[in-house]
All heavy atoms as a GROMACS GRO file, in nm:
protein
  535
    1MET      N    1  -0.069  -2.560   0.241
    1MET     CA    2  -0.146  -2.482   0.147
    1MET      C    3  -0.061  -2.365   0.098
    1MET      O    4  -0.003  -2.294   0.177
    1MET     CB    5  -0.274  -2.432   0.213
    1MET     CG    6  -0.347  -2.332   0.126
    1MET     SD    7  -0.474  -2.241   0.213
    1MET     CE    8  -0.602  -2.360   0.215
    2CYS      N    9  -0.055  -2.345  -0.028
    2CYS     CA   10   0.019  -2.234  -0.088
    2CYS      C   11  -0.080  -2.123  -0.122
    2CYS      O   12  -0.178  -2.145  -0.190
    2CYS     CB   13   0.090  -2.282  -0.212
    2CYS     SG   14   0.187  -2.154  -0.292
    3ILE      N   15  -0.053  -2.004  -0.074
    3ILE     CA   16  -0.138  -1.889  -0.105
    3ILE      C   17  -0.077  -1.816  -0.224
    3ILE      O   18   0.037  -1.770  -0.218
    3ILE     CB   19  -0.151  -1.795   0.016
    3ILE    CG1   20  -0.217  -1.870   0.132
    3ILE    CG2   21  -0.228  -1.671  -0.020
    3ILE    CD1   22  -0.222  -1.792   0.259
    4GLN      N   23  -0.152  -1.808  -0.332
    4GLN     CA   24  -0.103  -1.745  -0.455
    4GLN      C   25  -0.149  -1.599  -0.462
    4GLN      O   26  -0.261  -1.570  -0.429
    4GLN     CB   27  -0.159  -1.821  -0.577
    4GLN     CG   28  -0.113  -1.965  -0.586
    4GLN     CD   29   0.036  -1.974  -0.608
    4GLN    OE1   30   0.094  -1.897  -0.680
    4GLN    NE2   31   0.097  -2.071  -0.542
    5PRO      N   32  -0.061  -1.509  -0.502
    5PRO     CA   33  -0.106  -1.369  -0.518
    5PRO      C   34  -0.196  -1.357  -0.640
    5PRO      O   35  -0.185  -1.431  -0.736
    5PRO     CB   36   0.024  -1.292  -0.540
    5PRO     CG   37   0.124  -1.391  -0.582
    5PRO     CD   38   0.080  -1.525  -0.530
    6ALA      N   39  -0.288  -1.265  -0.630
    6ALA     CA   40  -0.380  -1.237  -0.743
    6ALA      C   41  -0.362  -1.092  -0.782
    6ALA      O   42  -0.346  -1.005  -0.698
    6ALA     CB   43  -0.522  -1.265  -0.702
    7TRP      N   44  -0.368  -1.064  -0.909
    7TRP     CA   45  -0.353  -0.926  -0.956
    7TRP      C   46  -0.489  -0.860  -0.964
    7TRP      O   47  -0.581  -0.913  -1.027
    7TRP     CB   48  -0.283  -0.923  -1.091
    7TRP     CG   49  -0.140  -0.958  -1.080
    7TRP    CD1   50  -0.084  -1.082  -1.095
    7TRP    CD2   51  -0.033  -0.872  -1.050
    7TRP    NE1   52   0.049  -1.077  -1.075
    7TRP    CE2   53   0.084  -0.949  -1.047
    7TRP    CE3   54  -0.024  -0.737  -1.022
    7TRP    CZ2   55   0.210  -0.894  -1.020
    7TRP    CZ3   56   0.099  -0.682  -0.996
    7TRP    CH2   57   0.215  -0.761  -0.994
    8VAL      N   58  -0.501  -0.745  -0.900
    8VAL     CA   59  -0.621  -0.664  -0.908
    8VAL      C   60  -0.572  -0.527  -0.950
    8VAL      O   61  -0.519  -0.452  -0.871
    8VAL     CB   62  -0.694  -0.655  -0.771
    8VAL    CG1   63  -0.816  -0.567  -0.783
    8VAL    CG2   64  -0.730  -0.792  -0.722
    9SER      N   65  -0.584  -0.496  -1.076
    9SER     CA   66  -0.528  -0.377  -1.141
    9SER      C   67  -0.380  -0.368  -1.104
    9SER      O   68  -0.305  -0.461  -1.128
    9SER     CB   69  -0.608  -0.252  -1.107
    9SER     OG   70  -0.581  -0.205  -0.976
   10HIS      N   71  -0.335  -0.262  -1.039
   10HIS     CA   72  -0.196  -0.245  -1.007
   10HIS      C   73  -0.162  -0.293  -0.866
   10HIS      O   74  -0.050  -0.278  -0.820
   10HIS     CB   75  -0.157  -0.097  -1.021
   10HIS     CG   76  -0.238  -0.008  -0.930
   10HIS    ND1   77  -0.365   0.026  -0.962
   10HIS    CD2   78  -0.210   0.046  -0.811
   10HIS    CE1   79  -0.413   0.103  -0.864
   10HIS    NE2   80  -0.321   0.115  -0.772
   11ILE      N   81  -0.258  -0.351  -0.798
   11ILE     CA   82  -0.241  -0.394  -0.660
   11ILE      C   83  -0.232  -0.546  -0.652
   11ILE      O   84  -0.315  -0.615  -0.710
   11ILE     CB   85  -0.355  -0.343  -0.572
   11ILE    CG1   86  -0.362  -0.191  -0.579
   11ILE    CG2   87  -0.340  -0.389  -0.429
   11ILE    CD1   88  -0.486  -0.130  -0.515
   12THR      N   89  -0.133  -0.600  -0.582
   12THR     CA   90  -0.125  -0.742  -0.558
   12THR      C   91  -0.187  -0.775  -0.423
   12THR      O   92  -0.155  -0.713  -0.324
   12THR     CB   93   0.023  -0.788  -0.555
   12THR    OG1   94   0.084  -0.751  -0.677
   12THR    CG2   95   0.032  -0.938  -0.538
   13VAL      N   96  -0.278  -0.872  -0.424
   13VAL     CA   97  -0.341  -0.913  -0.298
   13VAL      C   98  -0.324  -1.063  -0.283
   13VAL      O   99  -0.312  -1.136  -0.380
   13VAL     CB  100  -0.492  -0.878  -0.295
   13VAL    CG1  101  -0.513  -0.728  -0.300
   13VAL    CG2  102  -0.566  -0.943  -0.412
   14ASP      N  103  -0.320  -1.109  -0.160
   14ASP     CA  104  -0.314  -1.251  -0.133
   14ASP      C  105  -0.456  -1.306  -0.122
   14ASP      O  106  -0.541  -1.245  -0.060
   14ASP     CB  107  -0.240  -1.281  -0.001
   14ASP     CG  108  -0.093  -1.256  -0.013
   14ASP    OD1  109  -0.039  -1.269  -0.124
   14ASP    OD2  110  -0.030  -1.222   0.087
   15ILE      N  111  -0.478  -1.421  -0.184
   15ILE     CA  112  -0.607  -1.485  -0.174
   15ILE      C  113  -0.602  -1.575  -0.049
   15ILE      O  114  -0.522  -1.665  -0.038
   15ILE     CB  115  -0.636  -1.570  -0.299
   15ILE    CG1  116  -0.639  -1.484  -0.423
   15ILE    CG2  117  -0.766  -1.649  -0.282
   15ILE    CD1  118  -0.647  -1.560  -0.553
   16LYS      N  119  -0.689  -1.544   0.046
   16LYS     CA  120  -0.695  -1.624   0.169
   16LYS      C  121  -0.835  -1.683   0.177
   16LYS      O  122  -0.930  -1.615   0.211
   16LYS     CB  123  -0.665  -1.534   0.289
   16LYS     CG  124  -0.522  -1.484   0.290
   16LYS     CD  125  -0.496  -1.398   0.411
   16LYS     CE  126  -0.353  -1.357   0.422
   16LYS     NZ  127  -0.299  -1.280   0.317
   17PRO      N  128  -0.849  -1.809   0.141
   17PRO     CA  129  -0.980  -1.869   0.138
   17PRO      C  130  -1.044  -1.874   0.277
   17PRO      O  131  -0.978  -1.892   0.378
   17PRO     CB  132  -0.954  -2.009   0.086
   17PRO     CG  133  -0.809  -2.034   0.111
   17PRO     CD  134  -0.743  -1.901   0.112
   18ASN      N  135  -1.176  -1.854   0.279
   18ASN     CA  136  -1.258  -1.865   0.400
   18ASN      C  137  -1.228  -1.762   0.507
   18ASN      O  138  -1.266  -1.781   0.622
   18ASN     CB  139  -1.248  -2.006   0.458
   18ASN     CG  140  -1.286  -2.113   0.358
   18ASN    OD1  141  -1.379  -2.094   0.282
   18ASN    ND2  142  -1.212  -2.220   0.356
   19ILE      N  143  -1.157  -1.656   0.476
   19ILE     CA  144  -1.134  -1.548   0.572
   19ILE      C  145  -1.196  -1.420   0.514
   19ILE      O  146  -1.155  -1.374   0.410
   19ILE     CB  147  -0.982  -1.526   0.597
   19ILE    CG1  148  -0.919  -1.654   0.648
   19ILE    CG2  149  -0.963  -1.412   0.696
   19ILE    CD1  150  -0.768  -1.647   0.662
   20PRO      N  151  -1.296  -1.364   0.584
   20PRO     CA  152  -1.358  -1.241   0.532
   20PRO      C  153  -1.257  -1.127   0.526
   20PRO      O  154  -1.171  -1.115   0.614
   20PRO     CB  155  -1.468  -1.210   0.637
   20PRO     CG  156  -1.475  -1.327   0.725
   20PRO     CD  157  -1.351  -1.409   0.709
   21PRO      N  158  -1.266  -1.042   0.424
   21PRO     CA  159  -1.172  -0.930   0.412
   21PRO      C  160  -1.167  -0.841   0.535
   21PRO      O  161  -1.063  -0.786   0.568
   21PRO     CB  162  -1.226  -0.852   0.291
   21PRO     CG  163  -1.303  -0.952   0.213
   21PRO     CD  164  -1.359  -1.049   0.314
   22SER      N  165  -1.278  -0.828   0.607
   22SER     CA  166  -1.280  -0.742   0.726
   22SER      C  167  -1.187  -0.795   0.835
   22SER      O  168  -1.146  -0.718   0.922
   22SER     CB  169  -1.421  -0.729   0.779
   22SER     OG  170  -1.469  -0.857   0.818
   23GLU      N  171  -1.153  -0.922   0.831
   23GLU     CA  172  -1.065  -0.979   0.932
   23GLU      C  173  -0.917  -0.977   0.892
   23GLU      O  174  -0.832  -1.002   0.975
   23GLU     CB  175  -1.108  -1.123   0.962
   23GLU     CG  176  -1.240  -1.134   1.032
   23GLU     CD  177  -1.276  -1.278   1.068
   23GLU    OE1  178  -1.186  -1.362   1.075
   23GLU    OE2  179  -1.396  -1.302   1.085
   24ILE      N  180  -0.889  -0.949   0.766
   24ILE     CA  181  -0.750  -0.948   0.722
   24ILE      C  182  -0.703  -0.810   0.678
   24ILE      O  183  -0.587  -0.794   0.640
   24ILE     CB  184  -0.726  -1.049   0.607
   24ILE    CG1  185  -0.813  -1.018   0.487
   24ILE    CG2  186  -0.744  -1.191   0.654
   24ILE    CD1  187  -0.784  -1.103   0.365
   25SER      N  188  -0.788  -0.711   0.684
   25SER     CA  189  -0.748  -0.577   0.641
   25SER      C  190  -0.740  -0.483   0.759
   25SER      O  191  -0.795  -0.508   0.865
   25SER     CB  192  -0.849  -0.524   0.538
   25SER     OG  193  -0.975  -0.509   0.596
   26TYR      N  194  -0.670  -0.374   0.741
   26TYR     CA  195  -0.662  -0.270   0.842
   26TYR      C  196  -0.786  -0.184   0.831
   26TYR      O  197  -0.837  -0.160   0.723
   26TYR     CB  198  -0.537  -0.186   0.823
   26TYR     CG  199  -0.411  -0.262   0.850
   26TYR    CD1  200  -0.334  -0.313   0.745
   26TYR    CD2  201  -0.368  -0.285   0.979
   26TYR    CE1  202  -0.219  -0.384   0.770
   26TYR    CE2  203  -0.252  -0.356   1.006
   26TYR     CZ  204  -0.179  -0.405   0.900
   26TYR     OH  205  -0.065  -0.475   0.925
   27HIS      N  206  -0.833  -0.133   0.943
   27HIS     CA  207  -0.952  -0.050   0.942
   27HIS      C  208  -0.918   0.098   0.927
   27HIS      O  209  -1.007   0.180   0.909
   27HIS     CB  210  -1.034  -0.075   1.068
   27HIS     CG  211  -1.083  -0.217   1.076
   27HIS    ND1  212  -1.187  -0.263   0.999
   27HIS    CD2  213  -1.040  -0.324   1.146
   27HIS    CE1  214  -1.209  -0.391   1.022
   27HIS    NE2  215  -1.118  -0.431   1.111
   28THR      N  216  -0.793   0.132   0.936
   28THR     CA  217  -0.748   0.268   0.913
   28THR      C  218  -0.622   0.263   0.826
   28THR      O  219  -0.561   0.156   0.811
   28THR     CB  220  -0.713   0.341   1.045
   28THR    OG1  221  -0.608   0.273   1.109
   28THR    CG2  222  -0.835   0.350   1.135
   29HIS      N  223  -0.585   0.374   0.770
   29HIS     CA  224  -0.464   0.381   0.688
   29HIS      C  225  -0.342   0.380   0.778
   29HIS      O  226  -0.343   0.440   0.886
   29HIS     CB  227  -0.463   0.506   0.602
   29HIS     CG  228  -0.571   0.510   0.502
   29HIS    ND1  229  -0.568   0.433   0.387
   29HIS    CD2  230  -0.690   0.573   0.498
   29HIS    CE1  231  -0.678   0.453   0.318
   29HIS    NE2  232  -0.754   0.537   0.384
   30LEU      N  233  -0.239   0.311   0.738
   30LEU     CA  234  -0.113   0.309   0.812
   30LEU      C  235  -0.021   0.416   0.758
   30LEU      O  236   0.002   0.424   0.637
   30LEU     CB  237  -0.046   0.171   0.801
   30LEU     CG  238  -0.124   0.054   0.855
   30LEU    CD1  239  -0.047  -0.074   0.830
   30LEU    CD2  240  -0.149   0.072   1.003
   31PRO      N  241   0.032   0.502   0.844
   31PRO     CA  242   0.123   0.605   0.796
   31PRO      C  243   0.260   0.548   0.758
   31PRO      O  244   0.298   0.441   0.803
   31PRO     CB  245   0.136   0.701   0.914
   31PRO     CG  246   0.108   0.617   1.031
   31PRO     CD  247   0.011   0.510   0.989
   32VAL      N  248   0.331   0.620   0.672
   32VAL     CA  249   0.467   0.585   0.634
   32VAL      C  250   0.561   0.698   0.674
   32VAL      O  251   0.516   0.809   0.704
   32VAL     CB  252   0.479   0.556   0.483
   32VAL    CG1  253   0.391   0.441   0.442
   32VAL    CG2  254   0.447   0.680   0.401
   33SER      N  255   0.690   0.672   0.670
   33SER     CA  256   0.786   0.778   0.702
   33SER      C  257   0.785   0.880   0.590
   33SER      O  258   0.744   0.856   0.477
   33SER     CB  259   0.926   0.717   0.715
   33SER     OG  260   0.974   0.677   0.588
   34VAL      N  261   0.833   1.001   0.625
   34VAL     CA  262   0.842   1.109   0.526
   34VAL      C  263   0.938   1.069   0.413
   34VAL      O  264   0.908   1.095   0.295
   34VAL     CB  265   0.885   1.241   0.593
   34VAL    CG1  266   0.909   1.349   0.490
   34VAL    CG2  267   0.782   1.286   0.695
   35THR      N  268   1.047   1.001   0.447
   35THR     CA  269   1.142   0.956   0.345
   35THR      C  270   1.076   0.859   0.249
   35THR      O  271   1.093   0.871   0.126
   35THR     CB  272   1.264   0.888   0.413
   35THR    OG1  273   1.323   0.981   0.503
   35THR    CG2  274   1.365   0.841   0.310
   36LYS      N  275   1.001   0.763   0.303
   36LYS     CA  276   0.932   0.664   0.216
   36LYS      C  277   0.828   0.735   0.129
   36LYS      O  278   0.814   0.704   0.012
   36LYS     CB  279   0.868   0.557   0.302
   36LYS     CG  280   0.797   0.453   0.221
   36LYS     CD  281   0.838   0.311   0.237
   36LYS     CE  282   0.934   0.274   0.343
   36LYS     NZ  283   1.034   0.179   0.300
   37PHE      N  284   0.753   0.829   0.187
   37PHE     CA  285   0.653   0.905   0.111
   37PHE      C  286   0.718   0.978  -0.006
   37PHE      O  287   0.667   0.973  -0.117
   37PHE     CB  288   0.582   1.006   0.203
   37PHE     CG  289   0.485   1.093   0.131
   37PHE    CD1  290   0.356   1.047   0.108
   37PHE    CD2  291   0.518   1.220   0.090
   37PHE    CE1  292   0.264   1.126   0.041
   37PHE    CE2  293   0.428   1.300   0.023
   37PHE     CZ  294   0.300   1.252  -0.002
   38ASN      N  295   0.832   1.043   0.018
   38ASN     CA  296   0.901   1.114  -0.089
   38ASN      C  297   0.947   1.018  -0.200
   38ASN      O  298   0.936   1.051  -0.318
   38ASN     CB  299   1.020   1.192  -0.034
   38ASN     CG  300   0.975   1.308   0.054
   38ASN    OD1  301   0.864   1.357   0.041
   38ASN    ND2  302   1.061   1.350   0.144
   39GLY      N  303   0.994   0.900  -0.163
   39GLY     CA  304   1.031   0.801  -0.262
   39GLY      C  305   0.913   0.752  -0.343
   39GLY      O  306   0.921   0.734  -0.465
   40LEU      N  307   0.798   0.735  -0.277
   40LEU     CA  308   0.677   0.694  -0.348
   40LEU      C  309   0.631   0.801  -0.446
   40LEU      O  310   0.578   0.769  -0.554
   40LEU     CB  311   0.566   0.662  -0.248
   40LEU     CG  312   0.585   0.536  -0.167
   40LEU    CD1  313   0.482   0.529  -0.056
   40LEU    CD2  314   0.576   0.413  -0.254
   41GLN      N  315   0.652   0.929  -0.412
   41GLN     CA  316   0.612   1.035  -0.502
   41GLN      C  317   0.695   1.032  -0.631
   41GLN      O  318   0.644   1.054  -0.739
   41GLN     CB  319   0.624   1.172  -0.434
   41GLN     CG  320   0.534   1.188  -0.312
   41GLN     CD  321   0.394   1.136  -0.333
   41GLN    OE1  322   0.321   1.184  -0.420
   41GLN    NE2  323   0.355   1.036  -0.256
   42VAL      N  324   0.822   1.000  -0.617
   42VAL     CA  325   0.910   0.988  -0.736
   42VAL      C  326   0.861   0.874  -0.823
   42VAL      O  327   0.846   0.888  -0.945
   42VAL     CB  328   1.056   0.968  -0.694
   42VAL    CG1  329   1.142   0.935  -0.814
   42VAL    CG2  330   1.108   1.090  -0.622
   43LEU      N  331   0.833   0.758  -0.760
   43LEU     CA  332   0.790   0.643  -0.837
   43LEU      C  333   0.649   0.658  -0.894
   43LEU      O  334   0.617   0.601  -0.998
   43LEU     CB  335   0.794   0.516  -0.749
   43LEU     CG  336   0.933   0.474  -0.706
   43LEU    CD1  337   0.924   0.358  -0.606
   43LEU    CD2  338   1.019   0.436  -0.824
   44SER      N  339   0.566   0.740  -0.831
   44SER     CA  340   0.426   0.754  -0.876
   44SER      C  341   0.417   0.825  -1.011
   44SER      O  342   0.312   0.817  -1.076
   44SER     CB  343   0.343   0.829  -0.772
   44SER     OG  344   0.377   0.967  -0.768
   45GLN      N  345   0.525   0.886  -1.056
   45GLN     CA  346   0.520   0.950  -1.188
   45GLN      C  347   0.502   0.848  -1.299
   45GLN      O  348   0.463   0.880  -1.410
   45GLN     CB  349   0.647   1.032  -1.211
   45GLN     CG  350   0.773   0.951  -1.225
   45GLN     CD  351   0.897   1.037  -1.244
   45GLN    OE1  352   0.890   1.142  -1.307
   45GLN    NE2  353   1.008   0.993  -1.188
   46PHE      N  354   0.528   0.719  -1.268
   46PHE     CA  355   0.513   0.612  -1.366
   46PHE      C  356   0.376   0.544  -1.358
   46PHE      O  357   0.350   0.449  -1.429
   46PHE     CB  358   0.624   0.509  -1.348
   46PHE     CG  359   0.761   0.568  -1.359
   46PHE    CD1  360   0.840   0.584  -1.247
   46PHE    CD2  361   0.809   0.612  -1.483
   46PHE    CE1  362   0.967   0.641  -1.256
   46PHE    CE2  363   0.935   0.668  -1.494
   46PHE     CZ  364   1.014   0.683  -1.379
   47CYS      N  365   0.290   0.592  -1.268
   47CYS     CA  366   0.157   0.535  -1.245
   47CYS      C  367   0.050   0.612  -1.322
   47CYS      O  368   0.071   0.726  -1.359
   47CYS     CB  369   0.123   0.537  -1.098
   47CYS     SG  370   0.230   0.439  -0.994
   48GLY      N  371  -0.064   0.546  -1.338
   48GLY     CA  372  -0.179   0.613  -1.394
   48GLY      C  373  -0.239   0.709  -1.295
   48GLY      O  374  -0.200   0.714  -1.178
   49PRO      N  375  -0.338   0.789  -1.338
   49PRO     CA  376  -0.398   0.889  -1.252
   49PRO      C  377  -0.459   0.837  -1.123
   49PRO      O  378  -0.441   0.898  -1.017
   49PRO     CB  379  -0.508   0.952  -1.339
   49PRO     CG  380  -0.478   0.911  -1.478
   49PRO     CD  381  -0.397   0.786  -1.473
   50LEU      N  382  -0.525   0.722  -1.126
   50LEU     CA  383  -0.588   0.667  -1.007
   50LEU      C  384  -0.485   0.625  -0.904
   50LEU      O  385  -0.493   0.659  -0.784
   50LEU     CB  386  -0.678   0.550  -1.044
   50LEU     CG  387  -0.760   0.489  -0.930
   50LEU    CD1  388  -0.853   0.593  -0.873
   50LEU    CD2  389  -0.837   0.370  -0.981
   51ALA      N  390  -0.382   0.554  -0.949
   51ALA     CA  391  -0.275   0.511  -0.858
   51ALA      C  392  -0.198   0.632  -0.805
   51ALA      O  393  -0.162   0.637  -0.687
   51ALA     CB  394  -0.183   0.414  -0.928
   52LYS      N  395  -0.173   0.728  -0.892
   52LYS     CA  396  -0.098   0.847  -0.850
   52LYS      C  397  -0.175   0.921  -0.739
   52LYS      O  398  -0.115   0.966  -0.642
   52LYS     CB  399  -0.072   0.938  -0.970
   52LYS     CG  400   0.021   1.049  -0.939
   52LYS     CD  401   0.065   1.120  -1.066
   52LYS     CE  402   0.172   1.221  -1.028
   52LYS     NZ  403   0.248   1.266  -1.140
   53ALA      N  404  -0.306   0.933  -0.756
   53ALA     CA  405  -0.388   0.998  -0.654
   53ALA      C  406  -0.380   0.923  -0.522
   53ALA      O  407  -0.374   0.984  -0.414
   53ALA     CB  408  -0.532   1.007  -0.701
   54PHE      N  409  -0.378   0.790  -0.527
   54PHE     CA  410  -0.366   0.711  -0.406
   54PHE      C  411  -0.234   0.742  -0.334
   54PHE      O  412  -0.232   0.768  -0.214
   54PHE     CB  413  -0.369   0.560  -0.441
   54PHE     CG  414  -0.332   0.470  -0.327
   54PHE    CD1  415  -0.425   0.439  -0.229
   54PHE    CD2  416  -0.204   0.418  -0.316
   54PHE    CE1  417  -0.391   0.360  -0.121
   54PHE    CE2  418  -0.168   0.337  -0.210
   54PHE     CZ  419  -0.263   0.308  -0.112
   55TYR      N  420  -0.124   0.742  -0.408
   55TYR     CA  421   0.007   0.766  -0.348
   55TYR      C  422   0.022   0.910  -0.296
   55TYR      O  423   0.092   0.934  -0.198
   55TYR     CB  424   0.120   0.732  -0.445
   55TYR     CG  425   0.133   0.583  -0.464
   55TYR    CD1  426   0.108   0.524  -0.588
   55TYR    CD2  427   0.168   0.502  -0.359
   55TYR    CE1  428   0.120   0.388  -0.603
   55TYR    CE2  429   0.179   0.365  -0.372
   55TYR     CZ  430   0.154   0.308  -0.498
   55TYR     OH  431   0.163   0.173  -0.511
   56GLU      N  432  -0.043   1.006  -0.361
   56GLU     CA  433  -0.037   1.144  -0.314
   56GLU      C  434  -0.112   1.164  -0.182
   56GLU      O  435  -0.083   1.255  -0.108
   56GLU     CB  436  -0.098   1.238  -0.418
   56GLU     CG  437  -0.010   1.253  -0.541
   56GLU     CD  438  -0.077   1.332  -0.653
   56GLU    OE1  439  -0.200   1.359  -0.645
   56GLU    OE2  440  -0.007   1.369  -0.748
   57ASN      N  441  -0.204   1.073  -0.150
   57ASN     CA  442  -0.285   1.088  -0.030
   57ASN      C  443  -0.244   0.996   0.085
   57ASN      O  444  -0.313   0.988   0.186
   57ASN     CB  445  -0.432   1.063  -0.063
   57ASN     CG  446  -0.487   1.177  -0.144
   57ASN    OD1  447  -0.492   1.290  -0.099
   57ASN    ND2  448  -0.530   1.147  -0.267
   58ILE      N  449  -0.128   0.932   0.072
   58ILE     CA  450  -0.076   0.850   0.182
   58ILE      C  451  -0.039   0.941   0.299
   58ILE      O  452   0.021   1.046   0.281
   58ILE     CB  453   0.045   0.766   0.135
   58ILE    CG1  454  -0.002   0.658   0.038
   58ILE    CG2  455   0.118   0.706   0.252
   58ILE    CD1  456   0.107   0.573  -0.018
   59LYS      N  457  -0.076   0.899   0.417
   59LYS     CA  458  -0.046   0.977   0.538
   59LYS      C  459   0.098   0.950   0.582
   59LYS      O  460   0.147   0.837   0.569
   59LYS     CB  461  -0.141   0.939   0.652
   59LYS     CG  462  -0.287   0.953   0.615
   59LYS     CD  463  -0.325   1.096   0.597
   59LYS     CE  464  -0.474   1.108   0.568
   59LYS     NZ  465  -0.507   1.207   0.473
   60THR      N  466   0.162   1.052   0.634
   60THR     CA  467   0.298   1.038   0.684
   60THR      C  468   0.302   1.061   0.836
   60THR      O  469   0.210   1.120   0.892
   60THR     CB  470   0.394   1.137   0.618
   60THR    OG1  471   0.351   1.270   0.647
   60THR    CG2  472   0.400   1.116   0.469
   61GLN      N  473   0.408   1.016   0.895
   61GLN     CA  474   0.430   1.037   1.037
   61GLN      C  475   0.578   1.062   1.056
   61GLN      O  476   0.662   0.978   1.022
   61GLN     CB  477   0.382   0.917   1.116
   61GLN     CG  478   0.381   0.937   1.266
   61GLN     CD  479   0.311   0.823   1.338
   61GLN    OE1  480   0.216   0.765   1.287
   61GLN    NE2  481   0.360   0.794   1.456
   62ALA      N  482   0.613   1.175   1.111
   62ALA     CA  483   0.753   1.219   1.120
   62ALA      C  484   0.840   1.128   1.206
   62ALA      O  485   0.958   1.114   1.180
   62ALA     CB  486   0.759   1.364   1.171
   63ASP      N  487   0.785   1.063   1.305
   63ASP     CA  488   0.868   0.983   1.396
   63ASP      C  489   0.882   0.839   1.354
   63ASP      O  490   0.940   0.759   1.429
   63ASP     CB  491   0.814   0.992   1.540
   63ASP     CG  492   0.675   0.936   1.555
   63ASP    OD1  493   0.607   0.914   1.452
   63ASP    OD2  494   0.633   0.915   1.668
   64ILE      N  495   0.839   0.802   1.236
   64ILE     CA  496   0.860   0.666   1.186
   64ILE      C  497   0.998   0.658   1.122
   64ILE      O  498   1.036   0.742   1.041
   64ILE     CB  499   0.752   0.629   1.081
   64ILE    CG1  500   0.616   0.622   1.146
   64ILE    CG2  501   0.785   0.493   1.017
   64ILE    CD1  502   0.504   0.592   1.048
   65GLU      N  503   1.075   0.557   1.163
   65GLU     CA  504   1.207   0.535   1.106
   65GLU      C  505   1.202   0.418   1.008
   65GLU      O  506   1.140   0.318   1.033
   65GLU     CB  507   1.309   0.505   1.216
   65GLU     CG  508   1.331   0.620   1.312
   65GLU     CD  509   1.434   0.587   1.416
   65GLU    OE1  510   1.514   0.492   1.397
   65GLU    OE2  511   1.434   0.656   1.519
   66ASP      N  512   1.270   0.436   0.894
   66ASP     CA  513   1.280   0.328   0.796
   66ASP      C  514   1.384   0.227   0.839
   66ASP      O  515   1.484   0.261   0.903
   66ASP     CB  516   1.318   0.384   0.658
   66ASP     CG  517   1.202   0.460   0.594
   66ASP    OD1  518   1.087   0.422   0.619
   66ASP    OD2  519   1.230   0.557   0.522
   67ASP      N  520   1.362   0.102   0.801
   67ASP     CA  521   1.457  -0.005   0.832
   67ASP      C  522   1.557  -0.030   0.720
   67ASP      O  523   1.619  -0.134   0.717
   67ASP     CB  524   1.382  -0.135   0.862
   67ASP     CG  525   1.299  -0.125   0.988
   67ASP    OD1  526   1.336  -0.047   1.076
   67ASP    OD2  527   1.198  -0.196   0.997
   68ASP      N  528   1.571   0.066   0.629
   68ASP     CA  529   1.657   0.046   0.512
   68ASP      C  530   1.786  -0.006   0.556
   68ASP      O  531   1.888   0.007   0.564
   68ASP     CB  532   1.671   0.175   0.432
   68ASP     CG  533   1.536   0.222   0.379
   68ASP    OD1  534   1.437   0.151   0.392
   68ASP    OD2  535   1.532   0.336   0.330
   0.00000   0.00000   0.00000
């Protein structure tokens, strides 16, 4: 079975048939590294107001290391 991505505004989600969203989503926000957050802030200048507000409110955690 091939799972095709579906576009929902600016967010790409995977369509997983017969699996309730509550079983495939996180129940809390996942933090990102401070470096990643700063990069997202630069890129968010190209987003609309709703997406920009989302990126401005992402939680960070200082001890997360990026795998770059």
